[in-house]
All heavy atoms as a GROMACS GRO file, in nm:
protein
  511
    1MET      N    1   0.083  -0.120   0.000
    1MET     CA    2   0.000   0.000   0.000
    1MET      C    3   0.087   0.125   0.000
    1MET      O    4   0.194   0.126   0.059
    1MET     CB    5  -0.090   0.002   0.124
    1MET     CG    6  -0.202  -0.095   0.117
    1MET     SD    7  -0.315  -0.063   0.252
    1MET     CE    8  -0.399  -0.218   0.254
    2ASN      N    9   0.036   0.226  -0.063
    2ASN     CA   10   0.109   0.351  -0.077
    2ASN      C   11   0.084   0.441   0.044
    2ASN      O   12  -0.029   0.480   0.069
    2ASN     CB   13   0.065   0.420  -0.206
    2ASN     CG   14   0.153   0.536  -0.244
    2ASN    OD1   15   0.266   0.546  -0.198
    2ASN    ND2   16   0.101   0.623  -0.326
    3ILE      N   17   0.189   0.476   0.117
    3ILE     CA   18   0.177   0.566   0.232
    3ILE      C   19   0.228   0.703   0.192
    3ILE      O   20   0.337   0.715   0.136
    3ILE     CB   21   0.257   0.513   0.353
    3ILE    CG1   22   0.202   0.377   0.397
    3ILE    CG2   23   0.253   0.612   0.468
    3ILE    CD1   24   0.282   0.310   0.507
    4GLU      N   25   0.147   0.805   0.219
    4GLU     CA   26   0.184   0.942   0.186
    4GLU      C   27   0.169   1.031   0.307
    4GLU      O   28   0.093   1.001   0.399
    4GLU     CB   29   0.094   0.995   0.073
    4GLU     CG   30   0.108   0.919  -0.057
    4GLU     CD   31   0.023   0.979  -0.167
    4GLU    OE1   32   0.024   1.103  -0.181
    4GLU    OE2   33  -0.043   0.903  -0.238
    5ASN      N   34   0.240   1.144   0.306
    5ASN     CA   35   0.230   1.243   0.413
    5ASN      C   36   0.141   1.359   0.371
    5ASN      O   37   0.142   1.400   0.255
    5ASN     CB   38   0.368   1.297   0.450
    5ASN     CG   39   0.453   1.195   0.520
    5ASN    OD1   40   0.408   1.087   0.555
    5ASN    ND2   41   0.579   1.227   0.540
    6PHE      N   42   0.067   1.412   0.469
    6PHE     CA   43  -0.023   1.525   0.447
    6PHE      C   44  -0.014   1.619   0.566
    6PHE      O   45   0.005   1.574   0.679
    6PHE     CB   46  -0.168   1.477   0.430
    6PHE     CG   47  -0.186   1.384   0.314
    6PHE    CD1   48  -0.173   1.247   0.331
    6PHE    CD2   49  -0.212   1.433   0.187
    6PHE    CE1   50  -0.186   1.160   0.224
    6PHE    CE2   51  -0.226   1.347   0.080
    6PHE     CZ   52  -0.213   1.210   0.098
    7GLN      N   53  -0.030   1.749   0.540
    7GLN     CA   54  -0.023   1.850   0.646
    7GLN      C   55  -0.149   1.933   0.651
    7GLN      O   56  -0.210   1.962   0.549
    7GLN     CB   57   0.095   1.945   0.625
    7GLN     CG   58   0.228   1.887   0.655
    7GLN     CD   59   0.338   1.992   0.650
    7GLN    OE1   60   0.325   2.093   0.582
    7GLN    NE2   61   0.445   1.968   0.722
    8GLY      N   62  -0.184   1.972   0.773
    8GLY     CA   63  -0.291   2.068   0.795
    8GLY      C   64  -0.240   2.174   0.890
    8GLY      O   65  -0.161   2.145   0.981
    9THR      N   66  -0.283   2.298   0.871
    9THR     CA   67  -0.234   2.409   0.952
    9THR      C   68  -0.351   2.492   1.001
    9THR      O   69  -0.447   2.515   0.928
    9THR     CB   70  -0.139   2.498   0.870
    9THR    OG1   71  -0.028   2.420   0.828
    9THR    CG2   72  -0.088   2.617   0.952
   10SER      N   73  -0.342   2.538   1.125
   10SER     CA   74  -0.438   2.632   1.181
   10SER      C   75  -0.364   2.757   1.225
   10SER      O   76  -0.269   2.750   1.303
   10SER     CB   77  -0.512   2.571   1.301
   10SER     OG   78  -0.585   2.671   1.370
   11GLU      N   79  -0.408   2.871   1.175
   11GLU     CA   80  -0.350   3.001   1.213
   11GLU      C   81  -0.401   3.045   1.350
   11GLU      O   82  -0.351   3.142   1.406
   11GLU     CB   83  -0.383   3.106   1.108
   11GLU     CG   84  -0.333   3.075   0.968
   11GLU     CD   85  -0.183   3.084   0.954
   11GLU    OE1   86  -0.120   3.165   1.026
   11GLU    OE2   87  -0.127   3.010   0.872
   12GLU      N   88  -0.501   2.975   1.404
   12GLU     CA   89  -0.557   3.009   1.535
   12GLU      C   90  -0.506   2.917   1.646
   12GLU      O   91  -0.554   2.923   1.759
   12GLU     CB   92  -0.710   3.002   1.531
   12GLU     CG   93  -0.776   3.105   1.441
   12GLU     CD   94  -0.770   3.066   1.293
   12GLU    OE1   95  -0.774   2.945   1.262
   12GLU    OE2   96  -0.760   3.157   1.209
   13GLY      N   97  -0.416   2.827   1.614
   13GLY     CA   98  -0.361   2.735   1.713
   13GLY      C   99  -0.457   2.624   1.751
   13GLY      O  100  -0.445   2.564   1.857
   14ASP      N  101  -0.551   2.590   1.663
   14ASP     CA  102  -0.653   2.488   1.690
   14ASP      C  103  -0.606   2.353   1.636
   14ASP      O  104  -0.610   2.329   1.515
   14ASP     CB  105  -0.784   2.531   1.627
   14ASP     CG  106  -0.900   2.436   1.656
   14ASP    OD1  107  -0.877   2.331   1.722
   14ASP    OD2  108  -1.012   2.465   1.612
   15PHE      N  109  -0.565   2.266   1.727
   15PHE     CA  110  -0.514   2.134   1.688
   15PHE      C  111  -0.616   2.056   1.606
   15PHE      O  112  -0.584   1.998   1.503
   15PHE     CB  113  -0.474   2.054   1.813
   15PHE     CG  114  -0.430   1.914   1.783
   15PHE    CD1  115  -0.302   1.888   1.742
   15PHE    CD2  116  -0.520   1.809   1.793
   15PHE    CE1  117  -0.261   1.758   1.712
   15PHE    CE2  118  -0.480   1.679   1.764
   15PHE     CZ  119  -0.351   1.654   1.723
   16GLN      N  120  -0.741   2.054   1.651
   16GLN     CA  121  -0.845   1.976   1.583
   16GLN      C  122  -0.865   2.024   1.439
   16GLN      O  123  -0.880   1.943   1.348
   16GLN     CB  124  -0.978   1.983   1.659
   16GLN     CG  125  -1.087   1.895   1.601
   16GLN     CD  126  -1.053   1.747   1.604
   16GLN    OE1  127  -0.994   1.698   1.700
   16GLN    NE2  128  -1.088   1.676   1.499
   17SER      N  129  -0.863   2.155   1.417
   17SER     CA  130  -0.878   2.208   1.281
   17SER      C  131  -0.762   2.167   1.192
   17SER      O  132  -0.781   2.133   1.075
   17SER     CB  133  -0.887   2.361   1.284
   17SER     OG  134  -1.006   2.402   1.344
   18ALA      N  135  -0.641   2.172   1.246
   18ALA     CA  136  -0.523   2.132   1.169
   18ALA      C  137  -0.528   1.984   1.134
   18ALA      O  138  -0.498   1.944   1.022
   18ALA     CB  139  -0.396   2.166   1.246
   19LEU      N  140  -0.569   1.902   1.230
   19LEU     CA  141  -0.581   1.758   1.206
   19LEU      C  142  -0.690   1.730   1.102
   19LEU      O  143  -0.670   1.648   1.012
   19LEU     CB  144  -0.611   1.685   1.336
   19LEU     CG  145  -0.632   1.534   1.326
   19LEU    CD1  146  -0.509   1.466   1.267
   19LEU    CD2  147  -0.665   1.477   1.463
   20LEU      N  148  -0.802   1.797   1.114
   20LEU     CA  149  -0.911   1.777   1.018
   20LEU      C  150  -0.868   1.816   0.876
   20LEU      O  151  -0.898   1.745   0.780
   20LEU     CB  152  -1.034   1.859   1.060
   20LEU     CG  153  -1.158   1.843   0.973
   20LEU    CD1  154  -1.206   1.699   0.972
   20LEU    CD2  155  -1.268   1.936   1.024
   21GLU      N  156  -0.794   1.924   0.864
   21GLU     CA  157  -0.744   1.965   0.732
   21GLU      C  158  -0.652   1.858   0.674
   21GLU      O  159  -0.662   1.823   0.555
   21GLU     CB  160  -0.671   2.098   0.740
   21GLU     CG  161  -0.619   2.148   0.606
   21GLU     CD  162  -0.548   2.281   0.615
   21GLU    OE1  163  -0.594   2.370   0.688
   21GLU    OE2  164  -0.444   2.295   0.548
   22ALA      N  165  -0.563   1.805   0.756
   22ALA     CA  166  -0.470   1.702   0.708
   22ALA      C  167  -0.544   1.575   0.667
   22ALA      O  168  -0.514   1.518   0.560
   22ALA     CB  169  -0.367   1.670   0.817
   23THR      N  170  -0.639   1.529   0.747
   23THR     CA  171  -0.712   1.406   0.712
   23THR      C  172  -0.802   1.427   0.591
   23THR      O  173  -0.815   1.337   0.508
   23THR     CB  174  -0.793   1.352   0.831
   23THR    OG1  175  -0.881   1.453   0.881
   23THR    CG2  176  -0.702   1.303   0.943
   24ASN      N  177  -0.860   1.545   0.577
   24ASN     CA  178  -0.941   1.574   0.458
   24ASN      C  179  -0.856   1.575   0.332
   24ASN      O  180  -0.897   1.522   0.228
   24ASN     CB  181  -1.015   1.707   0.472
   24ASN     CG  182  -1.136   1.698   0.563
   24ASN    OD1  183  -1.187   1.589   0.590
   24ASN    ND2  184  -1.182   1.811   0.610
   25LYS      N  185  -0.736   1.632   0.340
   25LYS     CA  186  -0.645   1.630   0.225
   25LYS      C  187  -0.609   1.486   0.188
   25LYS      O  188  -0.603   1.451   0.070
   25LYS     CB  189  -0.517   1.709   0.256
   25LYS     CG  190  -0.535   1.858   0.254
   25LYS     CD  191  -0.402   1.926   0.287
   25LYS     CE  192  -0.414   2.077   0.284
   25LYS     NZ  193  -0.284   2.141   0.318
   26ALA      N  194  -0.582   1.405   0.289
   26ALA     CA  195  -0.546   1.265   0.265
   26ALA      C  196  -0.662   1.190   0.200
   26ALA      O  197  -0.642   1.116   0.103
   26ALA     CB  198  -0.505   1.198   0.395
   27LEU      N  199  -0.781   1.207   0.253
   27LEU     CA  200  -0.898   1.137   0.199
   27LEU      C  201  -0.923   1.177   0.055
   27LEU      O  202  -0.950   1.092  -0.031
   27LEU     CB  203  -1.020   1.167   0.286
   27LEU     CG  204  -1.143   1.081   0.264
   27LEU    CD1  205  -1.111   0.933   0.278
   27LEU    CD2  206  -1.253   1.120   0.361
   28GLU      N  207  -0.911   1.305   0.026
   28GLU     CA  208  -0.933   1.354  -0.110
   28GLU      C  209  -0.827   1.297  -0.206
   28GLU      O  210  -0.859   1.252  -0.316
   28GLU     CB  211  -0.930   1.506  -0.113
   28GLU     CG  212  -0.958   1.564  -0.250
   28GLU     CD  213  -0.960   1.716  -0.248
   28GLU    OE1  214  -1.002   1.774  -0.148
   28GLU    OE2  215  -0.917   1.774  -0.350
   29ALA      N  216  -0.702   1.299  -0.164
   29ALA     CA  217  -0.593   1.253  -0.251
   29ALA      C  218  -0.594   1.103  -0.274
   29ALA      O  219  -0.555   1.056  -0.380
   29ALA     CB  220  -0.459   1.296  -0.191
   30LEU      N  221  -0.638   1.027  -0.175
   30LEU     CA  222  -0.629   0.881  -0.182
   30LEU      C  223  -0.760   0.814  -0.224
   30LEU      O  224  -0.763   0.692  -0.241
   30LEU     CB  225  -0.584   0.825  -0.047
   30LEU     CG  226  -0.447   0.871   0.001
   30LEU    CD1  227  -0.420   0.820   0.143
   30LEU    CD2  228  -0.337   0.826  -0.093
   31SER      N  229  -0.867   0.888  -0.240
   31SER     CA  230  -0.999   0.827  -0.261
   31SER      C  231  -1.018   0.763  -0.397
   31SER      O  232  -1.104   0.676  -0.412
   31SER     CB  233  -1.108   0.930  -0.239
   31SER     OG  234  -1.108   1.026  -0.341
   32ASN      N  235  -0.945   0.804  -0.499
   32ASN     CA  236  -0.959   0.747  -0.634
   32ASN      C  237  -1.102   0.752  -0.686
   32ASN      O  238  -1.148   0.662  -0.756
   32ASN     CB  239  -0.909   0.602  -0.637
   32ASN     CG  240  -0.762   0.591  -0.608
   32ASN    OD1  241  -0.685   0.678  -0.643
   32ASN    ND2  242  -0.722   0.484  -0.542
   33GLY      N  243  -1.178   0.854  -0.647
   33GLY     CA  244  -1.314   0.871  -0.696
   33GLY      C  245  -1.418   0.782  -0.629
   33GLY      O  246  -1.534   0.783  -0.666
   34THR      N  247  -1.378   0.705  -0.530
   34THR     CA  248  -1.470   0.618  -0.459
   34THR      C  249  -1.546   0.699  -0.355
   34THR      O  250  -1.487   0.775  -0.279
   34THR     CB  251  -1.394   0.504  -0.389
   34THR    OG1  252  -1.317   0.436  -0.486
   34THR    CG2  253  -1.488   0.407  -0.321
   35SER      N  254  -1.678   0.681  -0.349
   35SER     CA  255  -1.759   0.762  -0.257
   35SER      C  256  -1.751   0.712  -0.112
   35SER      O  257  -1.782   0.787  -0.020
   35SER     CB  258  -1.904   0.765  -0.303
   35SER     OG  259  -1.958   0.634  -0.303
   36ASP      N  260  -1.713   0.587  -0.091
   36ASP     CA  261  -1.710   0.532   0.044
   36ASP      C  262  -1.569   0.486   0.081
   36ASP      O  263  -1.549   0.377   0.132
   36ASP     CB  264  -1.808   0.415   0.054
   36ASP     CG  265  -1.828   0.368   0.198
   36ASP    OD1  266  -1.815   0.450   0.290
   36ASP    OD2  267  -1.855   0.248   0.217
   37GLN      N  268  -1.470   0.570   0.055
   37GLN     CA  269  -1.330   0.536   0.081
   37GLN      C  270  -1.295   0.558   0.227
   37GLN      O  271  -1.340   0.654   0.288
   37GLN     CB  272  -1.237   0.621  -0.006
   37GLN     CG  273  -1.092   0.580   0.002
   37GLN     CD  274  -1.069   0.442  -0.056
   37GLN    OE1  275  -1.100   0.417  -0.170
   37GLN    NE2  276  -1.014   0.352   0.024
   38ARG      N  277  -1.213   0.470   0.282
   38ARG     CA  278  -1.161   0.485   0.417
   38ARG      C  279  -1.009   0.492   0.410
   38ARG      O  280  -0.947   0.427   0.327
   38ARG     CB  281  -1.201   0.367   0.505
   38ARG     CG  282  -1.344   0.373   0.546
   38ARG     CD  283  -1.390   0.254   0.626
   38ARG     NE  284  -1.290   0.194   0.712
   38ARG     CZ  285  -1.316   0.092   0.791
   38ARG    NH1  286  -1.434   0.039   0.794
   38ARG    NH2  287  -1.222   0.042   0.867
   39ILE      N  288  -0.952   0.570   0.503
   39ILE     CA  289  -0.808   0.578   0.513
   39ILE      C  290  -0.766   0.542   0.655
   39ILE      O  291  -0.845   0.558   0.750
   39ILE     CB  292  -0.753   0.718   0.476
   39ILE    CG1  293  -0.813   0.827   0.566
   39ILE    CG2  294  -0.777   0.749   0.329
   39ILE    CD1  295  -0.746   0.962   0.554
   40ALA      N  296  -0.645   0.495   0.668
   40ALA     CA  297  -0.582   0.476   0.799
   40ALA      C  298  -0.473   0.581   0.809
   40ALA      O  299  -0.400   0.604   0.712
   40ALA     CB  300  -0.523   0.336   0.810
   41TRP      N  301  -0.462   0.648   0.923
   41TRP     CA  302  -0.363   0.755   0.937
   41TRP      C  303  -0.304   0.752   1.076
   41TRP      O  304  -0.360   0.696   1.169
   41TRP     CB  305  -0.424   0.892   0.907
   41TRP     CG  306  -0.539   0.929   0.996
   41TRP    CD1  307  -0.672   0.904   0.973
   41TRP    CD2  308  -0.533   0.993   1.123
   41TRP    NE1  309  -0.748   0.950   1.078
   41TRP    CE2  310  -0.665   1.005   1.171
   41TRP    CE3  311  -0.430   1.041   1.201
   41TRP    CZ2  312  -0.696   1.065   1.293
   41TRP    CZ3  313  -0.460   1.100   1.324
   41TRP    CH2  314  -0.591   1.111   1.368
   42LYS      N  315  -0.187   0.815   1.088
   42LYS     CA  316  -0.127   0.837   1.220
   42LYS      C  317  -0.050   0.968   1.216
   42LYS      O  318   0.002   1.009   1.113
   42LYS     CB  319  -0.040   0.721   1.264
   42LYS     CG  320   0.089   0.705   1.190
   42LYS     CD  321   0.170   0.591   1.251
   42LYS     CE  322   0.301   0.572   1.178
   42LYS     NZ  323   0.383   0.467   1.238
   43ILE      N  324  -0.046   1.032   1.330
   43ILE     CA  325   0.027   1.158   1.342
   43ILE      C  326   0.176   1.128   1.347
   43ILE      O  327   0.219   1.044   1.426
   43ILE     CB  328  -0.016   1.235   1.469
   43ILE    CG1  329  -0.162   1.277   1.457
   43ILE    CG2  330   0.073   1.358   1.492
   43ILE    CD1  331  -0.220   1.337   1.583
   44ILE      N  332   0.252   1.197   1.264
   44ILE     CA  333   0.396   1.177   1.268
   44ILE      C  334   0.469   1.301   1.319
   44ILE      O  335   0.583   1.291   1.361
   44ILE     CB  336   0.452   1.132   1.132
   44ILE    CG1  337   0.420   1.230   1.022
   44ILE    CG2  338   0.398   0.995   1.097
   44ILE    CD1  339   0.490   1.199   0.891
   45GLU      N  340   0.402   1.417   1.317
   45GLU     CA  341   0.466   1.538   1.371
   45GLU      C  342   0.362   1.645   1.400
   45GLU      O  343   0.265   1.660   1.327
   45GLU     CB  344   0.567   1.593   1.269
   45GLU     CG  345   0.643   1.714   1.320
   45GLU     CD  346   0.747   1.760   1.220
   45GLU    OE1  347   0.709   1.836   1.129
   45GLU    OE2  348   0.863   1.720   1.235
   46THR      N  349   0.384   1.716   1.506
   46THR     CA  350   0.307   1.836   1.538
   46THR      C  351   0.407   1.946   1.570
   46THR      O  352   0.500   1.925   1.647
   46THR     CB  353   0.216   1.814   1.661
   46THR    OG1  354   0.131   1.702   1.636
   46THR    CG2  355   0.130   1.935   1.689
   47SER      N  356   0.387   2.062   1.507
   47SER     CA  357   0.478   2.173   1.531
   47SER      C  358   0.399   2.303   1.528
   47SER      O  359   0.285   2.307   1.484
   47SER     CB  360   0.590   2.175   1.426
   47SER     OG  361   0.534   2.191   1.296
   48GLY      N  362   0.462   2.409   1.575
   48GLY     CA  363   0.393   2.536   1.573
   48GLY      C  364   0.483   2.650   1.618
   48GLY      O  365   0.601   2.632   1.647
   49SER      N  366   0.422   2.767   1.623
   49SER     CA  367   0.490   2.885   1.673
   49SER      C  368   0.388   2.973   1.743
   49SER      O  369   0.270   2.974   1.708
   49SER     CB  370   0.559   2.960   1.560
   49SER     OG  371   0.465   2.999   1.462
   50LYS      N  372   0.434   3.044   1.844
   50LYS     CA  373   0.345   3.126   1.926
   50LYS      C  374   0.419   3.248   1.977
   50LYS      O  375   0.536   3.240   2.011
   50LYS     CB  376   0.292   3.043   2.044
   50LYS     CG  377   0.188   3.115   2.127
   50LYS     CD  378   0.128   3.018   2.226
   50LYS     CE  379   0.023   3.084   2.310
   50LYS     NZ  380  -0.105   3.102   2.241
   51GLY      N  381   0.347   3.360   1.980
   51GLY     CA  382   0.404   3.480   2.041
   51GLY      C  383   0.439   3.588   1.942
   51GLY      O  384   0.388   3.593   1.831
   52GLY      N  385   0.527   3.676   1.986
   52GLY     CA  386   0.569   3.788   1.904
   52GLY      C  387   0.471   3.904   1.912
   52GLY      O  388   0.366   3.896   1.976
   53PHE      N  389   0.506   4.013   1.848
   53PHE     CA  390   0.423   4.132   1.850
   53PHE      C  391   0.286   4.110   1.787
   53PHE      O  392   0.188   4.171   1.827
   53PHE     CB  393   0.493   4.248   1.777
   53PHE     CG  394   0.610   4.303   1.853
   53PHE    CD1  395   0.737   4.298   1.801
   53PHE    CD2  396   0.592   4.360   1.978
   53PHE    CE1  397   0.846   4.348   1.871
   53PHE    CE2  398   0.700   4.411   2.050
   53PHE     CZ  399   0.827   4.404   1.996
   54LEU      N  400   0.281   4.021   1.689
   54LEU     CA  401   0.154   3.996   1.620
   54LEU      C  402   0.069   3.889   1.688
   54LEU      O  403  -0.041   3.860   1.643
   54LEU     CB  404   0.180   3.956   1.474
   54LEU     CG  405   0.251   4.060   1.389
   54LEU    CD1  406   0.277   4.006   1.249
   54LEU    CD2  407   0.170   4.188   1.383
   55GLY      N  408   0.120   3.831   1.795
   55GLY     CA  409   0.045   3.728   1.866
   55GLY      C  410   0.025   3.602   1.784
   55GLY      O  411  -0.081   3.540   1.787
   56GLU      N  412   0.128   3.564   1.713
   56GLU     CA  413   0.121   3.445   1.628
   56GLU      C  414   0.084   3.323   1.710
   56GLU      O  415   0.130   3.304   1.823
   56GLU     CB  416   0.257   3.425   1.560
   56GLU     CG  417   0.260   3.313   1.461
   56GLU     CD  418   0.393   3.305   1.389
   56GLU    OE1  419   0.489   3.374   1.427
   56GLU    OE2  420   0.401   3.228   1.293
   57ASN      N  421   0.000   3.236   1.653
   57ASN     CA  422  -0.041   3.112   1.720
   57ASN      C  423  -0.074   3.010   1.612
   57ASN      O  424  -0.190   2.985   1.581
   57ASN     CB  425  -0.162   3.137   1.810
   57ASN     CG  426  -0.193   3.019   1.899
   57ASN    OD1  427  -0.111   2.931   1.918
   57ASN    ND2  428  -0.313   3.016   1.953
   58VAL      N  429   0.030   2.951   1.554
   58VAL     CA  430   0.015   2.861   1.440
   58VAL      C  431   0.048   2.719   1.484
   58VAL      O  432   0.145   2.697   1.557
   58VAL     CB  433   0.108   2.903   1.323
   58VAL    CG1  434   0.098   2.806   1.207
   58VAL    CG2  435   0.077   3.044   1.279
   59ILE      N  436  -0.031   2.622   1.437
   59ILE     CA  437  -0.001   2.482   1.462
   59ILE      C  438  -0.013   2.407   1.330
   59ILE      O  439  -0.104   2.433   1.250
   59ILE     CB  440  -0.094   2.420   1.569
   59ILE    CG1  441  -0.050   2.277   1.602
   59ILE    CG2  442  -0.239   2.426   1.528
   59ILE    CD1  443  -0.116   2.220   1.725
   60THR      N  444   0.082   2.316   1.306
   60THR     CA  445   0.081   2.232   1.187
   60THR      C  446   0.086   2.087   1.232
   60THR      O  447   0.169   2.050   1.316
   60THR     CB  448   0.200   2.264   1.095
   60THR    OG1  449   0.189   2.400   1.053
   60THR    CG2  450   0.200   2.174   0.972
   61VAL      N  451  -0.002   2.006   1.176
   61VAL     CA  452  -0.007   1.864   1.205
   61VAL      C  453   0.028   1.789   1.076
   61VAL      O  454  -0.031   1.816   0.971
   61VAL     CB  455  -0.147   1.821   1.255
   61VAL    CG1  456  -0.154   1.670   1.275
   61VAL    CG2  457  -0.182   1.893   1.384
   62THR      N  458   0.123   1.697   1.086
   62THR     CA  459   0.161   1.614   0.972
   62THR      C  460   0.120   1.471   1.002
   62THR      O  461   0.151   1.418   1.110
   62THR     CB  462   0.313   1.621   0.947
   62THR    OG1  463   0.350   1.759   0.931
   62THR    CG2  464   0.352   1.542   0.823
   63ILE      N  465   0.051   1.410   0.908
   63ILE     CA  466   0.009   1.270   0.923
   63ILE      C  467   0.065   1.189   0.807
   63ILE      O  468   0.100   1.244   0.703
   63ILE     CB  469  -0.145   1.255   0.926
   63ILE    CG1  470  -0.208   1.297   0.792
   63ILE    CG2  471  -0.204   1.331   1.042
   63ILE    CD1  472  -0.355   1.260   0.778
   64GLU      N  473   0.071   1.058   0.827
   64GLU     CA  474   0.092   0.968   0.716
   64GLU      C  475  -0.036   0.887   0.702
   64GLU      O  476  -0.099   0.853   0.802
   64GLU     CB  477   0.216   0.880   0.732
   64GLU     CG  478   0.213   0.782   0.845
   64GLU     CD  479   0.340   0.695   0.851
   64GLU    OE1  480   0.449   0.741   0.809
   64GLU    OE2  481   0.328   0.581   0.896
   65ALA      N  482  -0.075   0.865   0.578
   65ALA     CA  483  -0.204   0.799   0.554
   65ALA      C  484  -0.193   0.702   0.437
   65ALA      O  485  -0.108   0.717   0.349
   65ALA     CB  486  -0.310   0.904   0.524
   66GLN      N  487  -0.282   0.603   0.441
   66GLN     CA  488  -0.293   0.507   0.334
   66GLN      C  489  -0.437   0.460   0.323
   66GLN      O  490  -0.515   0.475   0.417
   66GLN     CB  491  -0.200   0.388   0.356
   66GLN     CG  492  -0.234   0.306   0.477
   66GLN     CD  493  -0.132   0.197   0.504
   66GLN    OE1  494  -0.030   0.188   0.436
   66GLN    NE2  495  -0.155   0.115   0.603
   67ILE      N  496  -0.472   0.404   0.209
   67ILE     CA  497  -0.606   0.349   0.191
   67ILE      C  498  -0.623   0.233   0.288
   67ILE      O  499  -0.534   0.150   0.303
   67ILE     CB  500  -0.627   0.304   0.045
   67ILE    CG1  501  -0.624   0.426  -0.046
   67ILE    CG2  502  -0.759   0.229   0.031
   67ILE    CD1  503  -0.627   0.393  -0.193
   68ASN      N  504  -0.738   0.228   0.350
   68ASN     CA  505  -0.768   0.122   0.447
   68ASN      C  506  -0.870   0.028   0.389
   68ASN      O  507  -0.979   0.057   0.363
   68ASN     CB  508  -0.818   0.184   0.577
   68ASN     CG  509  -0.836   0.084   0.687
   68ASN    OD1  510  -0.804  -0.032   0.672
   68ASN    ND2  511  -0.886   0.129   0.798
   0.00000   0.00000   0.00000
């Protein structure tokens, strides 16, 4: 099976939003036009930045996913 990496980012520091973006990207890329496709995924990295004059609060979640 083909395993690929996908990233999701939230500019508001919302982990769930970043994870949802990453899994949605994976599902779209791996679905092959099937309406009932499932993927298996796992988190391989979480990173971010916070602070500064602009009050930055960014989180990025990287997953690896494959068709399940």
